GULONU-406063 format. One record per residue (C-alpha): residue in one letter; x, y, z. Coordinates in pm, 1 decimal, decimal comma. Example, Ala and Ser with C-alpha at 12.3 -4.5 7.8 and 13.67 -1.06 7.14 Angstrom:
// GULONU-406063
+------+----------+----------+----------+
: rest :       px :       py :       pz :
+------+----------+----------+----------+
:    A :   1230,0 :   -450,0 :    780,0 :
:    S :   1367,0 :   -106,0 :    714,0 :
+------+----------+----------+----------+
//
This chain:
// GULONU-406063
+------+----------+----------+----------+
: rest :       px :       py :       pz :
+------+----------+----------+----------+
:    M :      0,0 :      0,0 :      0,0 :
:    W :    120,8 :    351,5 :    -82,2 :
:    T :    171,6 :    616,9 :    186,3 :
:    G :    141,5 :    977,7 :     69,2 :
:    G :    302,3 :   1300,8 :    176,7 :
:    V :    337,9 :   1660,9 :     65,5 :
:    R :    601,4 :   1937,1 :     69,2 :
:    V :    544,1 :   2299,7 :    -31,7 :
:    A :    782,5 :   2557,0 :   -177,9 :
:    V :    662,8 :   2888,1 :    -33,1 :
:    P :    857,8 :   3181,2 :   -179,8 :
:    D :    848,2 :   3534,1 :    -46,6 :
:    R :    855,0 :   3853,0 :   -254,6 :
:    E :   1237,4 :   3862,4 :   -231,1 :
:    G :   1279,3 :   3519,8 :   -396,4 :
:    R :   1367,7 :   3338,6 :    -76,1 :
:    V :   1201,7 :   3006,0 :      8,0 :
:    L :   1050,6 :   2900,1 :    338,8 :
:    L :   1236,8 :   2610,9 :    503,0 :
:    V :   1186,5 :   2428,3 :    830,7 :
:    R :   1455,3 :   2262,0 :   1039,9 :
:    Q :   1350,2 :   1932,9 :   1194,1 :
:    W :   1530,1 :   1686,7 :   1419,4 :
:    H :   1529,9 :   1335,1 :   1271,4 :
:    D :   1750,0 :   1034,6 :   1340,6 :
:    G :   1985,2 :   1230,8 :   1564,5 :
:    R :   2050,0 :   1521,7 :   1326,3 :
:    D :   1903,0 :   1844,5 :   1197,5 :
:    I :   1748,5 :   1831,5 :    850,3 :
:    W :   1624,4 :   2134,9 :    657,8 :
:    M :   1326,3 :   2080,6 :    428,0 :
:    L :   1024,4 :   2243,8 :    274,4 :
:    P :    725,8 :   2248,0 :    509,8 :
:    G :    494,9 :   1949,6 :    472,1 :
:    G :    401,2 :   1608,6 :    603,1 :
:    M :    163,1 :   1317,5 :    564,0 :
:    I :   -170,2 :   1317,8 :    383,9 :
:    E :   -434,7 :   1233,3 :    642,5 :
:    A :   -739,9 :   1014,2 :    591,9 :
:    G :  -1020,6 :   1203,6 :    421,1 :
:    E :   -805,7 :   1475,4 :    262,9 :
:    D :   -639,0 :   1510,3 :    -75,8 :
:    A :   -279,5 :   1617,9 :   -136,6 :
:    E :   -368,8 :   1984,7 :   -188,0 :
:    Q :   -566,8 :   2001,0 :    137,2 :
:    A :   -279,5 :   1831,3 :    319,8 :
:    A :    -28,6 :   2080,8 :    175,4 :
:    V :   -227,1 :   2383,1 :    295,8 :
:    R :   -286,1 :   2224,5 :    639,9 :
:    E :     77,0 :   2121,7 :    691,6 :
:    V :    215,2 :   2467,0 :    606,4 :
:    Q :    -36,2 :   2626,1 :    846,3 :
:    E :     56,1 :   2381,3 :   1126,5 :
:    E :    432,9 :   2415,2 :   1084,4 :
:    T :    465,8 :   2787,0 :   1004,1 :
:    G :    138,2 :   2961,7 :   1088,6 :
:    L :    106,5 :   3084,4 :    729,4 :
:    A :   -205,7 :   3055,6 :    517,1 :
:    I :   -108,5 :   2978,4 :    157,3 :
:    T :   -257,2 :   2945,7 :   -187,7 :
:    L :   -121,8 :   2662,0 :   -399,8 :
:    E :    -28,9 :   2738,2 :   -759,1 :
:    K :     85,6 :   2408,2 :   -909,1 :
:    M :    253,3 :   2075,8 :   -853,4 :
:    L :    630,0 :   2078,0 :   -903,2 :
:    W :    714,5 :   1711,0 :   -855,5 :
:    H :    563,5 :   1374,4 :   -772,7 :
:    V :    839,2 :   1169,2 :   -607,4 :
:    E :    798,3 :    793,2 :   -565,4 :
:    E :   1004,0 :    562,6 :   -348,5 :
:    V :    981,5 :    186,2 :   -328,0 :
:    S :   1222,9 :     26,3 :    -83,3 :
:    A :   1236,3 :   -275,8 :    139,0 :
:    A :   1315,5 :    -59,6 :    442,4 :
:    R :   1053,4 :    212,5 :    398,4 :
:    G :    787,4 :     52,0 :    180,3 :
:    Q :    600,3 :    232,5 :    -94,3 :
:    R :    575,9 :    608,1 :    -52,7 :
:    F :    511,3 :    914,8 :   -260,5 :
:    V :    549,7 :   1285,8 :   -193,8 :
:    N :    383,6 :   1558,9 :   -399,8 :
:    F :    580,8 :   1883,9 :   -405,5 :
:    F :    375,7 :   2199,4 :   -464,3 :
:    L :    451,9 :   2563,5 :   -535,8 :
:    A :    257,3 :   2821,7 :   -336,7 :
:    A :    193,7 :   3183,1 :   -432,3 :
:    P :    450,7 :   3430,4 :   -295,4 :
:    C :    393,3 :   3497,4 :     70,9 :
:    D :    387,8 :   3830,3 :    254,0 :
:    G :    351,5 :   3690,4 :    604,9 :
:    T :    603,0 :   3626,3 :    877,5 :
:    P :    641,1 :   3258,9 :    965,6 :
:    A :    630,1 :   3134,6 :   1321,9 :
:    L :    748,7 :   2797,6 :   1447,2 :
:    G :    448,5 :   2569,6 :   1471,0 :
:    T :    394,0 :   2224,7 :   1611,9 :
:    D :    323,3 :   1876,4 :   1489,6 :
:    P :    -11,9 :   1782,2 :   1646,5 :
:    E :     73,9 :   1411,8 :   1625,5 :
:    R :    365,1 :   1459,0 :   1867,2 :
:    A :    369,8 :   1543,7 :   2236,0 :
:    D :    511,8 :   1883,5 :   2332,1 :
:    G :    839,6 :   1734,6 :   2453,0 :
:    A :    883,2 :   1528,4 :   2135,9 :
:    Q :    844,3 :   1800,8 :   1872,5 :
:    A :   1068,8 :   1756,0 :   1568,1 :
:    L :   1031,4 :   2117,1 :   1448,1 :
:    R :   1322,5 :   2336,1 :   1556,5 :
:    E :   1326,1 :   2645,0 :   1332,5 :
:    V :   1143,2 :   2805,5 :   1040,8 :
:    R :   1271,5 :   3081,9 :    813,7 :
:    F :   1303,8 :   3209,4 :    461,0 :
:    M :   1638,0 :   3136,5 :    291,5 :
:    C :   1792,0 :   3261,9 :    -28,6 :
:    R :   1938,3 :   3021,8 :   -283,4 :
:    K :   2295,9 :   3072,8 :   -162,4 :
:    E :   2204,7 :   2994,4 :    199,5 :
:    A :   2010,8 :   2681,0 :    102,6 :
:    E :   2286,7 :   2554,5 :   -125,4 :
:    Q :   2531,8 :   2575,1 :    167,4 :
:    L :   2318,9 :   2360,4 :    397,9 :
:    E :   2469,7 :   2020,8 :    473,8 :
:    T :   2132,2 :   1856,1 :    513,8 :
:    L :   1871,6 :   1989,8 :    271,8 :
:    Y :   1612,6 :   1721,9 :    202,4 :
:    P :   1571,9 :   1603,9 :    -59,9 :
:    A :   1913,4 :   1686,6 :   -203,9 :
:    F :   1777,6 :   1757,4 :   -553,0 :
:    L :   1625,9 :   2084,1 :   -423,7 :
:    K :   1969,5 :   2250,9 :   -434,7 :
:    A :   1998,4 :   2204,5 :   -810,6 :
:    E :   1635,7 :   2206,0 :   -922,3 :
:    L :   1418,7 :   2431,0 :   -705,5 :
:    W :   1555,5 :   2778,5 :   -778,2 :
:    P :   1571,6 :   2736,4 :  -1157,3 :
:    L :   1200,1 :   2652,1 :  -1148,1 :
:    L :   1123,0 :   2953,6 :   -931,0 :
:    E :   1331,3 :   3184,2 :  -1150,2 :
:    S :   1175,4 :   3070,1 :  -1478,3 :
:    A :    969,9 :   3298,3 :  -1701,5 :
:    P :    626,8 :   3424,3 :  -1596,4 :
:    G :    378,2 :   3144,7 :  -1586,6 :
:    G :    601,9 :   2941,7 :  -1357,6 :
:    P :    801,2 :   2629,0 :  -1421,2 :
:    G :    863,5 :   2553,3 :  -1784,2 :
:    A :    864,1 :   2214,1 :  -1946,1 :
:    H :    997,3 :   1975,4 :  -1685,7 :
:    N :    903,6 :   1626,7 :  -1584,4 :
:    P :    729,2 :   1644,9 :  -1244,6 :
:    F :    765,3 :   1269,7 :  -1186,1 :
:    K :   1074,4 :   1149,0 :   -999,4 :
:    R :   1181,1 :    819,9 :   -853,9 :
:    R :   1409,6 :    822,8 :   -550,5 :
:    E :   1718,7 :    610,5 :   -567,7 :
:    K :   1689,6 :    304,1 :   -346,5 :
:    T :   1873,1 :    342,0 :    -16,9 :
+------+----------+----------+----------+
//
């Protein structure tokens, strides 16, 4: 059975992108805000909800950037839909993960980062964001040009 998740690229008016720092497996990992699709909701509803929970920002989705699939013996079958949100004027605030107790929160920090800052992060997840996200955001009006939104993660 497939398990679904979402991640959302939320740019601001200065071209920076909203990232969250989470603690997983004994290390900090920076990523786009997002999480699991819950029962009874679709991927777009999950994307809006997850950004609100993690950052306090209300967003409007514009389009899907990628559909990433992973099939592995260790993690099973999973997919993550990556969306682009409209540019944001708000100020993010560190939210919470309602599925976790207060003392077990994974969220550590939330902030907008420019391309240079993000490219210097040791742990930006998934790694392809460093090479592929900003060219899509910087493309001509109308958003991302002709690109294949379907990706398959390398088996780990």
